[in-house]
C-alpha positions as CSV (number, residue, x, y, z in Angstrom):
1,M,-1.2,23.9,27.3
2,R,1.1,22.6,24.9
3,A,1.3,19.0,22.2
4,A,4.3,17.0,22.6
5,S,7.4,18.8,20.7
6,R,7.4,15.8,18.4
7,M,4.3,16.5,16.9
8,S,6.0,19.0,15.3
9,S,7.9,16.8,13.2
10,I,4.9,14.7,11.8
11,G,3.3,15.3,8.1
12,T,-0.1,14.4,6.5
13,E,-1.7,12.9,4.0
14,T,-3.4,16.3,2.1
15,A,-5.6,13.9,-0.2
16,F,-7.7,14.0,2.8
17,E,-7.4,17.3,3.2
18,A,-8.2,18.2,-0.6
19,A,-11.2,16.2,-0.2
20,A,-12.5,18.0,2.5
21,R,-12.1,21.5,1.2
22,A,-13.8,19.8,-2.3
23,R,-17.2,18.6,-0.3
24,A,-17.2,21.9,1.6
25,L,-17.5,23.3,-1.9
26,E,-20.3,21.0,-3.0
27,A,-22.2,21.8,0.1
28,T,-22.9,25.0,-1.1
29,G,-23.7,23.8,-4.1
30,R,-20.6,23.7,-6.6
31,S,-20.2,20.7,-8.8
32,I,-17.2,19.3,-8.2
33,V,-15.6,16.0,-10.3
34,H,-13.5,14.6,-7.4
35,L,-9.6,12.7,-8.5
36,E,-8.1,13.3,-5.7
37,I,-8.4,10.0,-3.6
38,G,-6.7,6.8,-4.3
39,E,-9.5,4.8,-3.9
40,P,-11.3,2.1,-5.9
41,D,-14.8,3.5,-7.0
42,F,-15.6,-0.3,-7.3
43,D,-17.5,-2.3,-4.4
44,T,-16.1,-4.9,-2.6
45,P,-16.8,-8.3,-4.4
46,D,-20.1,-9.8,-3.1
47,N,-18.5,-13.0,-2.3
48,V,-15.8,-11.2,0.3
49,R,-19.1,-9.2,1.8
50,A,-20.6,-12.1,2.0
51,A,-18.0,-13.8,3.9
52,A,-17.7,-11.0,6.6
53,K,-21.3,-11.4,7.4
54,R,-21.1,-14.8,7.8
55,A,-18.3,-14.5,10.3
56,L,-20.6,-12.3,12.1
57,D,-23.7,-14.0,12.6
58,D,-21.0,-16.8,13.0
59,G,-19.7,-14.7,16.5
60,Q,-16.0,-13.8,15.1
61,T,-16.8,-10.7,17.4
62,H,-13.7,-11.6,20.0
63,Y,-10.0,-10.4,19.7
64,P,-8.4,-12.1,16.7
65,P,-4.8,-13.2,17.9
66,F,-2.5,-10.2,17.5
67,A,-0.9,-11.5,14.2
68,G,-3.9,-12.2,12.3
69,L,-6.0,-15.5,12.0
70,P,-4.0,-18.1,11.3
71,L,-6.3,-19.3,8.2
72,L,-5.7,-15.8,6.8
73,R,-1.5,-16.0,7.3
74,A,-1.5,-19.3,5.5
75,A,-3.7,-17.9,2.7
76,I,-1.2,-14.7,2.4
77,A,1.6,-16.8,2.3
78,E,0.3,-19.2,-0.1
79,D,-0.4,-16.4,-2.5
80,V,3.3,-14.7,-1.6
81,A,4.4,-17.6,-2.9
82,E,2.2,-18.2,-5.6
83,R,2.5,-14.5,-7.0
84,R,6.2,-13.2,-6.1
85,G,7.9,-16.4,-6.0
86,I,8.4,-16.0,-2.0
87,R,8.6,-19.3,0.6
88,V,7.1,-17.8,3.6
89,D,6.3,-19.2,6.9
90,P,2.9,-18.2,7.7
91,A,4.4,-17.2,11.2
92,N,6.4,-14.5,9.0
93,V,3.2,-12.7,8.1
94,F,1.7,-9.9,10.3
95,V,-2.0,-8.2,9.3
96,T,-2.0,-5.0,10.3
97,V,-4.7,-1.7,10.7
98,G,-4.1,-1.3,7.1
99,G,-0.8,-1.0,4.9
100,K,0.0,1.8,7.2
101,G,0.7,0.0,9.8
102,V,3.0,-2.3,7.8
103,M,5.2,1.2,7.7
104,V,4.6,2.8,11.3
105,Y,5.9,-0.9,12.9
106,A,8.6,-1.2,10.2
107,I,10.1,2.2,10.7
108,L,9.6,2.2,14.6
109,A,11.3,-1.3,14.6
110,L,14.6,-0.3,12.5
111,V,14.9,3.6,12.4
112,D,16.6,4.9,15.6
113,P,17.4,9.3,15.8
114,G,19.8,10.1,13.5
115,D,19.8,7.3,11.2
116,E,18.6,8.0,7.5
117,V,16.2,6.6,5.5
118,I,16.0,6.6,1.7
119,V,12.7,7.4,0.5
120,P,11.3,8.0,-3.2
121,D,10.8,11.7,-4.6
122,P,7.8,12.4,-5.8
123,G,6.6,9.2,-3.0
124,Y,3.5,8.5,-0.9
125,P,4.1,11.0,1.4
126,I,4.0,8.8,5.4
127,Y,7.5,6.9,4.5
128,D,8.9,11.0,5.1
129,S,6.4,11.9,8.0
130,L,7.4,8.9,9.8
131,T,10.8,8.9,9.6
132,R,10.9,12.4,10.8
133,F,8.8,11.7,13.3
134,V,11.1,8.7,15.2
135,G,13.7,11.2,14.4
136,G,15.3,10.0,11.6
137,A,16.5,11.6,8.6
138,S,14.7,11.1,5.3
139,V,16.6,11.5,2.2
140,P,14.1,11.8,-1.0
141,V,15.8,10.1,-4.1
142,P,14.5,12.0,-7.6
143,I,11.8,10.1,-9.5
144,R,11.7,11.7,-12.8
145,M,9.2,11.3,-16.0
146,E,12.1,11.3,-18.5
147,R,13.0,8.1,-16.6
148,D,9.6,6.5,-17.1
149,F,9.2,7.5,-13.8
150,R,11.7,5.0,-12.5
151,L,14.1,5.8,-9.8
152,D,18.5,6.0,-11.1
153,V,20.1,3.2,-9.2
154,D,23.4,5.2,-9.8
155,E,22.0,8.2,-8.3
156,L,20.0,5.9,-5.2
157,E,23.5,4.9,-4.8
158,S,25.1,8.2,-4.5
159,L,22.6,9.0,-1.6
160,I,23.7,6.3,0.6
161,T,25.7,7.0,3.4
162,P,27.3,5.2,6.4
163,R,24.2,6.4,8.4
164,T,21.9,5.4,5.9
165,R,19.5,2.6,7.8
166,L,16.1,1.7,5.0
167,L,15.4,2.1,1.7
168,V,11.8,2.7,0.6
169,I,10.4,1.3,-3.2
170,N,6.9,1.3,-4.1
171,S,6.5,-0.5,-7.1
172,P,3.9,0.3,-8.9
173,A,3.9,3.7,-7.9
174,N,1.9,6.7,-5.7
175,P,1.7,9.0,-7.3
176,T,3.3,7.8,-10.5
177,G,2.1,5.0,-11.9
178,G,5.9,4.0,-12.5
179,V,7.3,0.1,-12.4
180,L,10.7,-0.8,-11.7
181,T,12.1,-3.4,-14.3
182,R,13.4,-6.6,-13.1
183,A,17.3,-5.0,-14.1
184,D,16.0,-1.8,-11.4
185,V,15.2,-4.3,-8.7
186,E,18.5,-6.7,-9.2
187,R,20.6,-3.6,-9.1
188,I,18.9,-2.4,-6.0
189,A,18.9,-5.7,-4.3
190,E,23.3,-5.4,-5.0
191,L,23.2,-2.1,-3.5
192,A,21.4,-3.4,-0.4
193,S,23.2,-6.2,0.2
194,R,26.6,-4.6,-0.4
195,H,25.7,-1.8,2.0
196,D,23.9,-4.0,4.5
197,L,20.5,-1.8,4.2
198,M,17.0,-2.5,5.0
199,V,14.2,-2.6,2.2
200,L,10.6,-1.6,3.0
201,S,9.0,-2.6,-0.5
202,D,5.6,-1.2,-0.8
203,E,3.9,-3.4,-2.7
204,I,0.0,-2.3,-2.6
205,Y,-0.3,-1.5,-6.4
206,S,1.5,-4.8,-7.5
207,R,-2.2,-6.3,-9.2
208,I,-2.4,-3.2,-11.0
209,L,-0.6,-3.9,-13.5
210,Y,-0.9,-2.9,-17.7
211,D,0.4,-3.6,-21.2
212,G,1.9,-7.0,-20.1
213,A,4.2,-4.8,-17.0
214,E,5.9,-7.4,-14.6
215,H,6.0,-6.6,-10.9
216,V,9.2,-8.3,-9.3
217,S,9.5,-8.3,-5.3
218,I,12.8,-7.3,-4.3
219,A,11.8,-10.2,-1.8
220,S,12.2,-12.8,-4.6
221,L,15.8,-12.5,-4.8
222,P,18.5,-14.1,-3.3
223,G,19.6,-12.9,-0.3
224,M,16.7,-10.5,0.1
225,A,14.2,-12.1,2.1
226,D,16.4,-11.8,5.2
227,R,16.5,-7.6,4.6
228,T,13.0,-7.0,3.0
229,I,9.6,-6.2,4.7
230,V,7.1,-6.7,2.0
231,L,4.4,-4.5,2.3
232,D,0.5,-5.5,0.9
233,G,-3.2,-5.4,1.9
234,F,-6.7,-6.0,0.8
235,S,-7.5,-1.8,-0.1
236,K,-7.0,-1.5,-3.5
237,T,-6.9,-4.8,-5.3
238,Y,-10.3,-6.0,-3.6
239,A,-11.7,-2.6,-3.4
240,M,-11.5,-2.5,0.5
241,T,-10.4,0.8,1.3
242,G,-12.6,0.9,4.5
243,W,-12.0,-2.6,5.8
244,R,-8.7,-1.2,7.2
245,L,-6.6,-4.5,6.7
246,G,-2.8,-4.8,5.4
247,Y,-0.3,-7.2,5.6
248,A,3.8,-7.5,6.2
249,V,6.0,-10.7,5.3
250,V,9.2,-10.0,7.4
251,P,12.2,-11.8,8.3
252,A,12.3,-14.4,11.0
253,W,14.2,-11.9,12.9
254,L,12.2,-9.2,12.7
255,S,8.9,-11.1,13.8
256,K,9.1,-10.9,17.3
257,A,9.7,-7.2,17.1
258,Y,6.1,-6.8,14.9
259,G,3.9,-8.9,16.9
260,T,5.4,-6.8,20.0
261,L,4.5,-3.5,18.1
262,I,0.7,-4.6,17.1
263,I,0.2,-5.8,20.7
264,N,1.6,-2.4,22.1
265,T,-0.8,-0.6,19.5
266,V,-4.4,-2.2,18.0
267,S,-4.0,-5.9,19.5
268,G,-5.3,-7.0,16.0
269,A,-7.3,-6.3,13.2
270,T,-10.7,-6.6,12.9
271,A,-12.0,-10.3,13.0
272,F,-15.0,-10.6,10.6
273,A,-13.0,-8.1,8.0
274,Q,-9.9,-10.8,8.1
275,A,-12.5,-13.4,7.6
276,G,-13.8,-11.3,4.0
277,A,-10.3,-11.1,3.2
278,I,-9.7,-14.9,3.2
279,E,-12.0,-15.3,1.4
280,A,-10.4,-12.6,-1.0
281,L,-7.4,-14.2,-1.7
282,T,-8.8,-17.9,-1.9
283,G,-12.3,-16.9,-3.8
284,P,-13.0,-15.9,-7.7
285,Q,-10.8,-13.2,-8.6
286,A,-13.1,-11.9,-11.9
287,A,-13.7,-9.1,-10.0
288,V,-10.2,-8.2,-9.8
289,D,-9.6,-8.9,-13.4
290,A,-12.5,-6.7,-14.7
291,M,-11.6,-3.5,-12.8
292,V,-7.6,-4.0,-13.8
293,A,-9.1,-3.8,-17.3
294,E,-11.5,-0.3,-16.7
295,F,-8.8,1.1,-15.2
296,K,-6.3,0.3,-18.3
297,A,-9.7,1.5,-20.5
298,R,-9.2,5.0,-18.0
299,R,-6.2,5.2,-17.8
300,D,-5.8,5.5,-21.9
301,L,-8.5,8.1,-21.7
302,V,-7.4,10.3,-19.2
303,V,-3.3,9.8,-21.1
304,D,-4.9,10.7,-24.2
305,G,-6.7,13.7,-23.1
306,L,-4.5,15.2,-20.5
307,N,-2.0,15.6,-24.0
308,A,-4.4,17.0,-25.9
309,I,-4.5,20.0,-23.9
310,P,-1.9,22.7,-24.4
311,G,1.0,22.9,-21.8
312,I,0.7,19.4,-20.1
313,D,2.4,16.4,-21.2
314,C,1.7,13.3,-19.7
315,H,3.5,9.7,-19.4
316,R,1.1,6.8,-20.1
317,P,2.0,4.7,-16.6
318,Q,2.1,1.2,-16.3
319,G,0.6,0.3,-13.3
320,A,-1.4,1.6,-10.3
321,F,-4.5,3.9,-10.7
322,Y,-3.0,7.3,-11.3
323,V,-1.2,10.0,-13.9
324,F,1.2,12.7,-12.8
325,P,1.6,14.3,-15.8
326,S,4.1,17.9,-16.1
327,I,2.1,20.8,-16.7
328,A,5.0,23.1,-16.8
329,G,3.6,24.4,-20.1
330,T,0.5,25.8,-18.7
331,G,2.2,28.8,-16.6
332,F,1.3,27.3,-13.7
333,D,3.3,25.7,-10.9
334,G,1.4,22.5,-9.5
335,A,0.1,23.8,-6.3
336,T,-1.6,26.7,-8.2
337,L,-3.2,24.7,-10.9
338,A,-4.6,22.6,-8.3
339,D,-6.3,25.3,-6.4
340,R,-7.4,27.3,-9.0
341,L,-8.6,23.9,-11.1
342,L,-10.9,22.8,-7.3
343,H,-11.5,26.9,-7.4
344,D,-12.5,27.8,-10.9
345,A,-13.0,24.8,-13.0
346,G,-14.5,22.4,-9.8
347,V,-12.1,20.0,-10.3
348,C,-10.4,18.4,-7.5
349,V,-6.3,17.3,-7.7
350,L,-3.3,16.9,-5.9
351,A,-0.7,19.1,-6.1
352,G,2.6,17.3,-6.8
353,T,4.4,18.9,-3.9
354,S,2.3,17.1,-1.9
355,F,4.5,14.1,-2.9
356,G,7.9,15.7,-3.0
357,G,10.0,18.4,-4.4
358,E,10.3,16.8,-7.5
359,G,6.6,17.1,-7.9
360,R,6.9,20.7,-8.5
361,H,5.5,21.4,-11.9
362,H,3.3,18.3,-11.3
363,I,-0.4,17.4,-10.2
364,R,-1.6,14.5,-9.5
365,I,-4.7,12.5,-11.2
366,S,-6.4,9.5,-9.6
367,Y,-8.0,8.0,-12.0
368,A,-10.2,5.6,-10.2
369,N,-13.7,7.4,-11.1
370,S,-16.5,7.0,-14.1
371,R,-15.7,7.1,-17.5
372,E,-18.1,10.1,-17.8
373,N,-16.9,12.2,-15.0
374,L,-13.4,11.4,-16.1
375,S,-14.5,13.1,-19.4
376,E,-16.2,16.1,-17.8
377,A,-12.8,16.5,-15.4
378,L,-10.9,16.9,-18.8
379,R,-13.5,18.8,-20.5
380,R,-13.2,21.3,-18.1
381,I,-9.5,21.1,-17.1
382,E,-9.1,21.8,-21.0
383,A,-11.2,24.9,-21.0
384,F,-9.3,26.3,-17.8
385,V,-6.2,25.9,-19.4
386,R,-7.3,27.4,-22.9
387,E,-8.7,30.4,-21.4
388,H,-5.6,31.2,-18.4
389,G,-2.7,29.3,-19.6
390,P,0.2,31.2,-21.6
391,A,0.4,28.5,-24.3
392,A,-3.2,28.8,-25.5
393,G,-3.4,26.6,-28.6
394,V,-0.4,25.6,-29.0
395,K,0.5,22.3,-28.0
396,P,4.6,21.9,-26.7
397,A,6.3,18.6,-27.9
398,A,6.0,15.5,-25.7
399,A,9.0,14.8,-23.7
400,S,11.1,11.5,-23.9
401,G,9.2,8.7,-22.0
402,S,5.6,9.8,-22.9
């Protein structure tokens, strides 16, 4: 017996594997601080849960329309217009099972074998994995700390070839927390137009911003709505990871393909979960504001704590809930340090190479955990590095952009 050969080309998301290893250690009695999973540690707001419960009691337990409940698609269109300045016909909004559904359908609909897809490195690993799975070629564009984890648009242009079909951008970004500026997005839009590229714009963290940072959706720029797929959802903003709801805003010419792919895969997203999502978008937003304020306090705690540890240099991100510190000065590469921190210090983080080759000397930390647990993790990391790192007691000069 054998699996199809295409299975050899598909990757994974290592956060879940790391979490499983950490839980296995916990089962032996070890104390582990979890900083690996990109999941808000807050509960879904009460009003959202209540709306879903009402929907269950009202009998919303049958097949929904494949593209999503009309009221939810209309609410998404209104929210996109208000927050992003994009006029959207609800007919071009598709509710998906998680944000990954948006990625799957975009790549299936657009990428033929041999087509090239430019993806951020470091970046969310599923972009690369799905591209290779359909026979495309994944082309990494480096994202570096010295540029505040914003891509170099000139370097991006140098990677475009006649085979380039799709460009993936993610701002605010996982794993770095980097945020593209308006000037960055405008230059990327000009490149996409000039080279006739489609853009998959992953904006799942667009509400999680700090220090006055601006989120600019590339789809809002002139001429870009027809060549952009906007990816967003409810998991991060509303702490609804387990609800598995994302959405796509697509050009009208791509709508039929999206609908066909949804019908062929999941038939539609859970009906009563969609009722909760309507309330999330249209109801009070105080819980979101409070969550972002708490994330900002945690960000500052983690950045300041890491920068006090010998050999670690941590940029202060403007979005999402991750840091991606350079650990080159510790004498470890990211994969080795992540492994040692788990087994020797009881702190679960991810190796930077989980997100691409540019992450070799980085680790990713999710600060979606309590301040108490973050402080304990910092204490453990510092104790380990001071005992085992070559730079004991010596703090290297901070890199530019830190």
